[in-house]
TILO-298731 format. One record per residue (C-alpha): x, y, z; residue in one letter; chain. Coordinates in Angstrom, 3 decimals, padded with zeros to 6 digits. Example, Ala and Ser with C-alpha at 12.3 -4.5 7.8 and 13.67 -1.06 7.14 Angstrom:
! residues 2
+----------+----------+----------+--------+--------+
|       c1 |       c2 |       c3 | residu | chaine |
+----------+----------+----------+--------+--------+
|  012.300 | -004.500 |  007.800 |      a |      A |
|  013.670 | -001.060 |  007.140 |      s |      A |
+----------+----------+----------+--------+--------+
***
This chain:
! residues 106
+----------+----------+----------+--------+--------+
|       c1 |       c2 |       c3 | residu | chaine |
+----------+----------+----------+--------+--------+
|  010.739 | -008.764 |  017.054 |      x |      A |
|  008.985 | -006.958 |  019.897 |      x |      A |
|  005.656 | -008.442 |  018.821 |      x |      A |
|  007.192 | -011.926 |  018.790 |      x |      A |
|  008.527 | -011.554 |  022.319 |      x |      A |
|  005.178 | -010.256 |  023.636 |      x |      A |
|  003.485 | -013.375 |  022.251 |      x |      A |
|  006.199 | -015.638 |  023.653 |      x |      A |
|  007.622 | -016.525 |  020.249 |      x |      A |
|  011.324 | -016.958 |  019.701 |      x |      A |
|  012.552 | -015.660 |  016.363 |      x |      A |
|  015.135 | -017.900 |  014.730 |      x |      A |
|  016.938 | -017.682 |  011.430 |      x |      A |
|  017.987 | -020.454 |  009.095 |      x |      A |
|  021.237 | -020.419 |  007.253 |      x |      A |
|  021.233 | -019.072 |  003.736 |      x |      A |
|  020.236 | -021.526 |  000.972 |      x |      A |
|  019.274 | -024.297 |  003.391 |      x |      A |
|  016.055 | -026.006 |  002.252 |      x |      A |
|  016.074 | -028.431 |  005.213 |      x |      A |
|  016.197 | -025.598 |  007.714 |      x |      A |
|  013.596 | -023.632 |  005.799 |      x |      A |
|  011.418 | -026.509 |  004.622 |      x |      A |
|  008.011 | -024.973 |  005.397 |      x |      A |
|  008.769 | -021.882 |  003.354 |      x |      A |
|  010.298 | -023.927 |  000.534 |      x |      A |
|  007.208 | -026.154 |  000.433 |      x |      A |
|  004.689 | -023.318 |  000.267 |      x |      A |
|  006.733 | -021.679 | -002.503 |      x |      A |
|  006.681 | -024.950 | -004.447 |      x |      A |
|  002.913 | -025.224 | -003.959 |      x |      A |
|  002.422 | -021.684 | -005.273 |      x |      A |
|  004.532 | -022.528 | -008.314 |      x |      A |
|  002.650 | -025.795 | -008.956 |      x |      A |
| -000.779 | -024.237 | -008.563 |      x |      A |
| -000.285 | -020.797 | -010.025 |      x |      A |
|  003.023 | -020.086 | -011.729 |      x |      A |
|  003.887 | -023.098 | -013.867 |      x |      A |
|  000.423 | -023.880 | -015.312 |      x |      A |
| -000.096 | -020.362 | -016.714 |      x |      A |
|  001.787 | -017.931 | -018.905 |      x |      A |
|  001.409 | -014.585 | -017.178 |      x |      A |
|  001.642 | -011.599 | -019.510 |      x |      A |
|  000.545 | -009.043 | -016.968 |      x |      A |
|  002.045 | -008.814 | -013.457 |      x |      A |
| -001.126 | -007.161 | -012.167 |      x |      A |
| -003.219 | -010.160 | -013.252 |      x |      A |
| -000.743 | -012.443 | -011.504 |      x |      A |
| -000.966 | -010.321 | -008.347 |      x |      A |
| -004.769 | -010.614 | -008.343 |      x |      A |
| -004.560 | -014.375 | -008.912 |      x |      A |
| -001.988 | -014.723 | -006.118 |      x |      A |
| -004.204 | -012.801 | -003.698 |      x |      A |
| -007.111 | -015.117 | -004.581 |      x |      A |
| -004.879 | -018.183 | -004.179 |      x |      A |
| -003.728 | -017.020 | -000.728 |      x |      A |
| -007.330 | -016.432 |  000.342 |      x |      A |
| -008.330 | -019.942 | -000.787 |      x |      A |
| -005.228 | -021.499 |  000.787 |      x |      A |
| -006.030 | -019.898 |  004.131 |      x |      A |
| -009.794 | -020.461 |  004.158 |      x |      A |
| -010.720 | -023.460 |  001.991 |      x |      A |
| -008.071 | -026.121 |  002.522 |      x |      A |
| -007.630 | -027.914 |  005.846 |      x |      A |
| -004.058 | -028.797 |  006.755 |      x |      A |
| -003.148 | -032.067 |  008.417 |      x |      A |
| -000.520 | -030.365 |  010.586 |      x |      A |
| -003.210 | -027.980 |  011.909 |      x |      A |
| -005.486 | -030.817 |  013.083 |      x |      A |
| -007.382 | -030.680 |  009.784 |      x |      A |
| -008.300 | -027.029 |  010.221 |      x |      A |
| -007.758 | -024.265 |  007.732 |      x |      A |
| -005.045 | -021.762 |  008.642 |      x |      A |
| -007.769 | -019.176 |  009.279 |      x |      A |
| -009.645 | -021.477 |  011.653 |      x |      A |
| -006.461 | -022.430 |  013.473 |      x |      A |
| -005.369 | -018.797 |  013.847 |      x |      A |
| -008.802 | -017.671 |  015.038 |      x |      A |
| -008.877 | -020.390 |  017.722 |      x |      A |
| -005.288 | -019.688 |  018.741 |      x |      A |
| -006.009 | -015.976 |  018.990 |      x |      A |
| -009.052 | -016.617 |  021.207 |      x |      A |
| -006.965 | -018.819 |  023.495 |      x |      A |
| -004.252 | -016.158 |  023.703 |      x |      A |
| -006.431 | -013.038 |  023.879 |      x |      A |
| -004.538 | -011.636 |  026.870 |      x |      A |
| -001.249 | -011.681 |  024.957 |      x |      A |
| -002.856 | -009.861 |  022.023 |      x |      A |
| -004.358 | -007.244 |  024.322 |      x |      A |
| -000.903 | -006.572 |  025.766 |      x |      A |
|  000.567 | -006.356 |  022.269 |      x |      A |
| -002.070 | -003.867 |  021.103 |      x |      A |
| -001.526 | -001.666 |  024.180 |      x |      A |
|  002.242 | -001.710 |  023.619 |      x |      A |
|  001.824 | -000.743 |  019.962 |      x |      A |
| -000.508 |  002.152 |  020.771 |      x |      A |
|  001.870 |  003.519 |  023.409 |      x |      A |
|  005.215 |  002.984 |  021.705 |      x |      A |
|  004.408 |  003.379 |  018.007 |      x |      A |
|  004.502 |  006.914 |  016.569 |      x |      A |
|  001.647 |  007.664 |  014.199 |      x |      A |
|  002.234 |  006.505 |  010.629 |      x |      A |
|  005.244 |  004.362 |  011.504 |      x |      A |
|  005.262 |  000.613 |  010.927 |      x |      A |
|  006.298 | -001.509 |  013.885 |      x |      A |
|  009.015 | -003.969 |  012.905 |      x |      A |
+----------+----------+----------+--------+--------+
***
């Protein structure tokens, strides 16, 4: 939550079992199922994990999204990060100062 506040993002929660309030997440889960889960019979969870990693990479780098001005998520994030470099610099400084070694910042 600290990272969100440094970047000026407000964290909000949807109510449990509310597809309308959580529509983006519900949609990406459906897309994963349509592209990867339903068409195949996975016998090995490790093979599925590899395929999911590959799917995520393709999703983020190969497919432009209309809601991101026809940019891939990677392109959109890279441009956003460049435009907000000062916020990221402040976040990195805060993490180095306040985060004990080996501990994950939540």
